[in-house]
C-alpha positions in Angstrom: 11.6 -14.4 0.6 8.1 -15.4 -0.5 4.9 -13.8 0.9 1.9 -15.1 -1.0 -0.4 -13.4 1.5 0.8 -9.9 0.5 1.3 -9.6 -3.3 2.7 -6.4 -4.7 2.7 -4.9 -8.2 5.7 -3.2 -9.7 6.4 -1.5 -13.0 9.9 -0.7 -14.1 12.5 -0.8 -16.8 14.4 -4.0 -17.6 18.0 -3.5 -16.7 19.1 -7.1 -17.5 17.5 -10.4 -18.5 19.6 -13.5 -17.6 18.2 -16.2 -19.8 20.1 -19.1 -18.1 19.4 -22.6 -16.7 18.0 -23.6 -14.3 16.1 -20.3 -13.9 16.0 -17.0 -15.7 16.3 -13.7 -13.9 14.8 -10.3 -14.6 16.6 -7.3 -13.1 14.3 -4.3 -13.0 14.8 -0.7 -12.1 11.7 0.6 -10.3 11.0 4.3 -9.7 9.3 5.2 -6.4 6.9 8.1 -6.0 9.8 10.4 -5.0 11.8 9.7 -8.2 14.3 7.4 -6.5 15.2 4.1 -8.2 15.2 0.7 -6.5 16.7 -2.4 -8.2 14.7 -5.6 -8.0 15.6 -9.1 -9.1 13.0 -11.7 -10.1 13.7 -15.4 -10.5 11.5 -16.9 -13.1 11.0 -20.1 -15.1 13.8 -21.9 -16.9 14.4 -21.1 -20.6 12.6 -24.3 -21.8 9.5 -23.5 -19.8 9.6 -19.8 -20.9 9.8 -20.9 -24.6 6.9 -23.3 -24.0 4.9 -20.4 -22.6 5.7 -18.3 -25.7 8.4 -16.1 -24.2 11.9 -15.5 -25.5 15.0 -13.5 -24.8 13.3 -10.5 -26.4 10.2 -10.7 -24.2 12.1 -9.0 -21.4 14.6 -7.1 -23.5 16.8 -4.4 -21.9 15.1 -1.1 -21.8 11.5 -2.5 -22.0 9.0 -1.3 -19.5 7.2 -4.2 -17.7 
């Protein structure tokens, strides 16, 4: 599930942002070089820690490219 030895970079469109306790989730649609779309899900900080870091529900709004 975690591989800190082989980080990857992705760019995609936010499909959904679940701003819930105890962790938030970003669901991202990522296009590959052939035009196909893969769905990724990222577990992130809890809402309180996100706010403390200057992020809100709008930071990862649906349709945004990240």
